[in-house]
C-alpha positions in Angstrom: -1.5 14.2 -43.5 -2.9 17.8 -43.6 -0.2 20.5 -43.9 -1.0 22.1 -40.5 -1.5 18.9 -38.5 1.3 17.9 -36.4 0.0 14.4 -35.6 1.7 11.6 -37.5 -0.2 8.4 -38.0 -0.9 5.8 -40.5 -4.3 5.2 -41.9 -4.5 1.4 -42.5 -8.3 1.3 -43.1 -7.8 1.1 -47.0 -5.8 -2.1 -46.5 -8.5 -3.6 -44.5 -11.1 -2.7 -46.9 -9.1 -4.1 -49.9 -8.7 -7.5 -48.1 -12.5 -7.8 -47.5 -13.3 -6.7 -51.1 -10.9 -9.3 -52.7 -12.6 -12.1 -50.8 -9.8 -12.8 -48.4 -11.0 -12.4 -44.9 -8.3 -10.9 -42.8 -8.6 -12.2 -39.3 -8.3 -9.6 -36.7 -6.0 -10.2 -33.8 -7.5 -11.0 -30.3 -8.8 -7.9 -28.6 -8.8 -5.7 -31.7 -11.9 -3.8 -32.5 -12.0 -2.2 -36.0 -14.8 0.2 -35.0 -12.7 1.5 -32.1 -9.6 1.8 -34.3 -11.5 3.8 -37.0 -13.3 5.9 -34.4 -16.8 4.6 -35.3 -19.9 5.5 -33.3 -20.1 4.2 -29.8 -16.5 3.2 -29.8 -15.3 6.1 -27.6 -18.0 5.4 -25.0 -17.0 1.7 -24.8 -13.3 2.6 -24.7 -13.8 5.0 -21.9 -16.0 2.5 -19.9 -13.2 -0.1 -20.4 -10.5 2.4 -19.4 -12.4 3.4 -16.3 -12.9 -0.2 -15.1 -9.2 -1.1 -16.0 -8.1 2.1 -14.2 -10.1 1.2 -11.1 -8.8 -2.3 -11.1 -5.3 -1.0 -11.5 -5.7 1.4 -8.6 -7.1 -1.4 -6.3 -4.1 -3.6 -7.2 -1.7 -0.8 -6.4 -3.5 -0.2 -3.2 -3.0 -3.7 -2.1 0.7 -3.3 -2.8 0.8 -0.2 -0.7 -1.1 -2.0 2.1 1.2 -4.9 2.2 4.4 -2.8 1.8 5.0 -2.3 5.5 5.1 -6.1 6.0 8.0 -6.4 3.8 10.1 -4.3 6.2 9.3 -6.5 9.2 11.8 -9.2 8.5 14.6 -6.6 8.1 13.6 -4.9 11.3 13.6 -8.3 13.1 17.1 -9.0 11.9 18.4 -5.7 12.9 16.8 -6.2 16.4 18.5 -9.6 16.6 21.8 -8.2 15.6 21.6 -5.3 18.2 21.1 -7.8 21.0 18.9 -7.5 24.2 21.2 -5.5 26.3 20.3 -1.8 27.1 22.7 0.1 24.9 22.3 3.2 22.7 22.4 1.2 19.5 19.7 -1.3 20.6 17.5 1.5 21.9 17.8 3.4 18.7 16.9 0.3 16.7 14.0 -0.3 18.9 12.9 3.4 18.6 13.0 3.1 14.8 11.0 -0.1 15.0 8.3 1.7 17.1 8.3 5.0 15.3 8.1 4.1 11.7 4.7 2.2 12.1 3.3 5.0 14.2 4.2 7.5 11.5 2.6 5.2 8.9 -0.6 4.8 10.8 -0.8 8.5 11.3 -0.3 9.0 7.5 -2.7 6.3 6.3 -5.0 8.8 4.4 -2.0 10.4 2.6 -0.6 7.0 1.7 -3.8 6.0 -0.2 -4.9 9.5 -1.2 -3.7 9.3 -4.8 -5.2 5.9 -5.3 -8.7 6.7 -4.0 -9.5 9.4 -6.6 -7.8 9.4 -10.0 -8.7 12.2 -12.5 -12.1 11.8 -14.1 -12.7 8.1 -13.0 -14.9 7.2 -10.1 -13.7 7.1 -6.5 -12.5 3.6 -5.4 -13.4 2.1 -1.9 -10.1 1.2 -0.3 -11.3 0.4 3.2 -10.0 -3.1 3.2 -6.6 -2.1 2.0 -6.4 0.6 4.8 -7.4 -1.9 7.4 -4.7 -4.4 6.3 -2.2 -1.5 6.2 -3.1 -0.5 9.8 -3.0 -4.2 11.0 0.5 -4.7 9.6 1.7 -1.5 11.2 0.1 -2.6 14.5 2.1 -5.8 14.2 5.3 -3.7 13.8 4.3 -1.8 17.0 3.7 -5.0 18.8 7.1 -6.3 17.8 8.7 -3.0 19.1 6.8 -3.4 22.4 8.1 -7.0 22.7 11.6 -5.7 22.1 11.2 -3.2 25.0 9.9 -6.1 27.1 12.8 -8.3 26.5 15.2 -5.4 27.1 13.6 -4.9 30.5 12.4 -1.3 29.6 8.7 -2.0 30.1 7.3 -2.0 33.7 5.8 -5.4 33.6 6.7 -6.7 37.1 5.4 -5.7 40.6 8.9 -4.4 41.5 8.7 -1.8 38.8 5.6 -0.2 40.5 6.9 -0.2 44.2 7.1 3.6 44.2 3.4 3.8 43.7 2.4 1.3 46.5 1.5 2.7 49.9 4.0 2.0 52.6 3.3 -0.9 54.8 1.8 -0.1 58.1 2.8 -2.1 61.1 0.2 -3.0 63.7 2.7 -3.6 66.7 6.3 -2.7 67.4 8.7 -4.6 69.5 10.9 -2.8 71.8 
């Protein structure tokens, strides 16, 4: 190690060279590249290419985890909704509001959820369209569940009696005296 150099490392290349000179072939472990370890020509470019592809694959895998993440909260939301009941009370309305608002916020922030995974440093941009579509679809399922909850609580206007105020009054053709 040079006196001004602060990096500490072990140079094992003389050991490998002695093994080859003595006639004993040292078998390299799987995935080990001596040229890359010694910093030979072309090893840096190959290493960067492998790192870029591995980085892209890792970002795609992480994007799938982010996309499926909202689906993991749906069973807990369903349990909370079941525990709160179908009566119109403050607790059940708050639970239903939470069930509706969290997917809406997630859909509005889909670009921010995947922003760090699309571009990562010097590596190429990864196409995450499918992951974003799955993310939005799962959050839409959460919104549909919230709408179903509103319906079974009787808070959605789904019957004709809910719209009576907007119907014109009935006109009578004849009156009896």
